[in-house]
N, C-alpha and C positions, 0 to 999 in steps of 0.2 A: 619786909616789905616786897612786894614783886617787884621784876627788873625792869617791866617799862617802869615804874613811878621812880624805880632809883634810878635809874637815866635820865628821865623827865628833871628828876632833883639835881643831879650834878651839870645837865644842859643849865639848867638856871641858874643856878651858882657860878658857874664859868662866866656865863654871858655878864652878870654883875660882876667880877671879878677882874673881867678884861677891864674894862674903862680904868680901875684902880693902878692895875698893873702897865698899862698904859702911862696913864699921869705919872709914874713912879720913873719909867725909863724917860721921859722929857724930862723931869725934872732933876735926874742925874744925869743927863746927859747920854744915855746909854741907845745904842744903834744896833740895827742888824746890816753885816756888809753881806752884798749878794753881787756875786760874780759871774759869768763872764762878759756874755753877748748881749744885745738889743739890735732886734729887728722890725722892720714896720710890713706888721701881716694885713694882708687880706683876706677878709673871713666869706664865706658864701654859705649860707643857711640853705640848702641842698632840698629845695621842693620837690618833690615828687611828677610832679608833671613836667619840670625843667632836666631833672635827671631823665625819666624815659624817653624822652624827646633828644637830646642827648647819645643817650645811648642807642636807640633806631637810628640816627644820622650815622653817628661815627661807626659804630659794630653791628649791624641787624640781626647777622649769624649767630649771637652769643646767645650761649644755653648757660644754665647752671653746671652743670660736668666740666665747662670749657674753662669756666672762672679758675683764676689764679694769682698770686700778689706778684709781681714785680718788682726789681729793684732799684729799674731807674725806669722812668715813663718818657720815649720817643716820638710817640704817634697818639693821633686822639684815640684809633683802638686802644691803646696800652693806658688808656686814661680813662676809658670806657669799662675796661675788665678790672681796673682799681677800684673805679666807683663801688659796681656792682660786688666784684669781690668783698671787699666792707661792706657792706650795708648788707648784706645777708650773712656773714660771719659773723657782723657787730664788732669787729676788730678795730681797734685805735693804728695807728702807724703813721711813720712818717721815711720819704723817698725821694730823690732825686730826677727831677725832669730836664730835661735836655730842652725842650721849648714850649712854652704852653698858651702865647700871644694870641692865637686863632682858637686855642680851646674858650679861655678868660673869657672871648666875647660871647658864650654863649651861657654865662651867669652874671648872676648881679653881685657886687660887693660892696663891702665897708670896710673899713680904716680902721686897725687897731693896732697896738703895742703887741710887740712880738718877743719872745726871750724868756726863759726861766726867772731871773735877775731881776728885770722890767717890771713882768707880769704881778711875781711876790712884790714887787715897792709898791706897784699901784695896788695890789688891794692890802698892803698897809696903811698905805695914805687915807685910802678909804674907811677906816678906820681910825685917823688921826695919831697915826704911829709912824715917827720918823724913821728913815733908812739911807743907807750910801748904797749907788749903785756903780761901778765899773763898765763900762761903755763901747762899745765899738762902733755903729751908726748913731752918728750924730746930726744925720740931715734933721731938716725943720721939722718934718712931719715927726720923726721921733722925739724932736724936744718939745715941741709943741703937745704931743700927748701926755710927755710924762712932767708938764708944771705943775710944780704942787710945791708948795710949801717945806712938805715933809718928805720928798723928796730931792737927793746930795747927790753928786761925784764931786771928785777930785780934779781940779783944775789944770793947767798946765806949768801953774805955778804951785803946785802943790796942796791949793788951800780947799776944803769941804766947802760947798756953794751950793744954792738951788741949782739944778741942771736949767734952769729957765735962764741964768745968767752968765751960761756960757756961751760960744758964739757956733753956729751952726754950722755945719759942714756939706757937701754937697754928696758924698757917697752915701745911694742908701741898700740894704740889703733887704727884699722881700721874698715874703713864705707866704703861699696861697694856702689857705685853709678850707676845706670843706665840711660842714657840718653836717652830719644825717643825724634823724631822728627815728627814733622804736615806733612804728607803727604805720610804715608810709610803706605804697606798691611798689614795687617793681619788675617792669613788665619786659620780660625774655624772650626770644624764641621761643623756647617751651615751654612757658607758662608765666604765671604771675605770681611774685613770692613777697613777702611782708617782711619789711626791715625788722632784725630781730633785736636790733639794741641801740640807745643812742652813743653816738661816739663820734671821732674825729679822724681824718688823715692829715696831715701836713707835707704839702709840696714845696723843695727846696730849690733853689739856684745858687746855692751857697760861694760865695765870693769870699767875703771877708772872715764867716763864720767858719769857713774850711782853715782860715789861720789862726782864730781865736788868737789878736794882736793883744800882750798883756800890755795894760799902760801902766809906766813906771810910777808916776806920780800916786795912781789908787795905792799900790802896791806900797810903797811906801810910807802912805801916811795911814794904813792901817797898822802898818808894822809899828809907830814912831806913836799912835796913841791906840795901842792895842786896850786900853783897859774901858776905852769908849764904844767898845765892839763886843757885847754880849756874845755874837756867835758871828762866825765866818763863814759863808755860804760859798761852795766848792760845784759849779755847773756848768754846761757846753760845751764840754769837749767831742761832746757825741758826732757833730756832723764833719771833725777832722778827718780824713782819711790818709793822710801823710804821716807814718808813723815815725817817720824823726823828725819830721818836725815837730809833733805830739812830743816827743821825749825830751826836745828843747824848753818846749812850755811846762811838761811836768817836772822837770829840773829848776823852773823858776818856781814853781808853787812848792815845790818842797822846803826851796828856803826859805818864802813867805813865809811858810805856817810854823815854820822853828822861830823864827821871828816873831810873829805872832804869837806866838805859844809862850816865848822867853819875854814878851810882855804881858801876856796873862794867861798864865797859865789854868784857869778854870773857865778861860774861852769855849766854847764850844765850836770845834771843826766841823761843819754839814756839807756833806756829799748827796745833791740830789742827781740822782740816775737818769738814765734817758734811752731812748731808741739811738743805738748806734747804726751809723750808716757803712761800719766795714767789722768784721771780726777780730782783723788785727789790731783795734784800737781798743775797741770792746776788752780782750785778753789785756793789755796793755793799761788800762784805766784799772781794770782790776786788779792787776798785782800793785801799781803804785797808788792808785787814789784810792781805794779802802783799808791799805794799811796806817793810810795819812791821816784817815778820819776819824771823828771822833764815835760819828753817826752819819749811816748811808740810807737815804731814803728813797722807794720807790712805786711803783704801781705795781698791780698784780699781773700784767703783762709783761711788764721788766722780770719783774721775780721771776716768772716761767723762763723767760728767753734765759736769763743769767743762769739760773740754775740747770736748765736742757744744755749750754754749753760746758760742761760740767759731769753729765751725764745721770741730772737728780728730775725725775719728772717729778712734776706739781698737781695736786690732787685739788682743784681749784676747790672740790665740795666739803673737803675735808681740813679743817682749823688747824691739825697737829699736822698735817704735811705743812705749811706755811711755817709753823716756829721750827720743825725739822730745816727747813730750807733754808731760813734764814739763820739760824743756827749753823748750818753748816757752813753759809755763806762770811758768816763770822769768822768760825775757827779757820776757813781754810785760807783768806783771805786776811786775816789777822786785824778787822774793826775792830776802834779801840774799847770803844761802847758798847753799844749795838744797833739793829734795823729798827727801819720803821717801813709798814707797809701800809701803801693807803689804797684805800676800795671805795667803790661807791655804797659797798653794804656795811664798811669797819674800817676802822683806821686800829693800826698795830703794834707795839713796840715788844721786840724781840733783845734781850739781853739783859746787862748790867746794870743796879741803883745806879740813878744822875742825882746829881743836887738839884736839880730843879723838878717841880713835878710834871710829869710828862704825860701822866693822865690828864692833866689840866691843860698841856700842850695840845695833845690828840683831839681835847674837846673843842679846842679853839681853831684848828684846822677842820675840822668837820662841819664845823658853824660858818668860816668863810670863804671853803669849799660850797658847801650848799646854800650857801648866799646868792653865790654866783650859780650855779646852775639853776636857782628857782627866778633870778630879777634877769639874766643875762650878762649881766654886768658888776662891778666890786661891789660887794656890799656896806653900805655904811652901816654902824654901830647902828642906828634905829633899824634896819632892813634886816639885822642879825636876829632881831625878837620876832623876826614872822617865822623863821625856820622854827623856832621852839616847839610850837603846837604840831608841826609835821611829824608824822607818825616814825617812828624807831623802824629801821630796819628787819624783818621778822629772821631772814638769812644772818644779817650780823647778833639779833638777840640769840640766836639758835649755837652760832659761833662761840659768842660769849659764855654761855652756859655749858655748851663741851668743854671751854677750856677751865672753867671756873675750877675744878679741883685740883687742876694739877699748875694755876696758872704760875704762883709765887713760887712752884719750886722749877719751874721753866722760865722764871724771869721775862714773863709776859704779863701788857697789861694791853686790852681790848677796851675800844669804846666802839659802840653800837651807832652805825650813821641814822642822820634823818634822809629820811626815802622820800624821793620823786621818781614816780614813774616811766616819766618823760618829762627829761629837766631839758631848758631851752636850750640850754647850752652845754656841753663837756669839755669846752676849747679853756686852758686856762685852770683848772680845778685844783690839777696837783699842785701848781704854783701858787693858789691862792692857800692850798690848804699846807704846804710848808711853811709859806708866810705867817699864819697862825701860830705855826707850831714854833717859830722864834719868840712870840710875846713872851712864853713861859724861861725864857731861858736869860 
């Protein structure tokens, strides 16, 4: 059987099995626990005309040679340079902003939910799978978006309840997200250039998320009902910059995970990595969260950045480099089981065998991420079927072929993605992927 036919059949089988797995989770009262931040996103689909008008107004002298990334945006010129840099490199990113009110008026925005936990919960809800989330933004806007019979949280009295039943707060955490699409034309002072890839950049003015205030009732509920949570997702420490405060938070998480494991020794502690705002915070998370986790998950840009911090240069064209890099992180930082790398071309697990069928989890993750890229929203179960006819990524197939002879020896499982050359959205694709993986546990 050729590789195309093999994976066509695997995807069809996974799609059919997903409904059964979700029904079994509901029947058993089994959830995914999703932590730790929620926020309100404003999303701009960056049209070339609006981008060019803004760049011409804010930085008319900008040339390709002068483009550079910035760590914090303080002026419209900084924003123009940042947008142009990311559009022409195709890189995603996340950075702080000092003030964005005036530049905001140059673009059109739509409201959405933000944060790894709530986006994953929304993706699961779209296919009818329940989850429980830890909330830091209880604004009416956020609570309204998360209103679903499948999305729960823990209230102040320690009860697991639908998000729609909790009283709304007043504090909002807003993130501005620019979605740019492959093929657009960017006009700079020295010429016109094509946008090289579809991606997104996230601009934050973090207040709540800089602190990640942990909600004791949520943590206690997970600990005392551990058997009900097949997986316990840790995320969202990346926006913190105060290492002393992060240390306090991680001490709480260490105690929480120990209690969760005592109540559910088979439960999966799953850390979803992200773009860090501080090198010191990254180092602390590597030292403390990686060895705490059964599985660490990240995209290829995050993998490259993390490996670079320890002197390893990832070769994006060599699948063996991905495997070697993942193993280096596993061994260096003591990840308990393995790492998952999710990219637009493939999903890869590297590590020890699991009780769960991780290949099925990767297939679920790819289905849900691709459905969001295809539709621009979280894919319902019927919409996942629309992913099945899409072509398999040729790069993913080549990676699978290159790895096939050694896959068992190195403990690697690779699933090529269904490929979309110009996705409608790249926002939250990793969160949708992560959500799909949870269904296999």
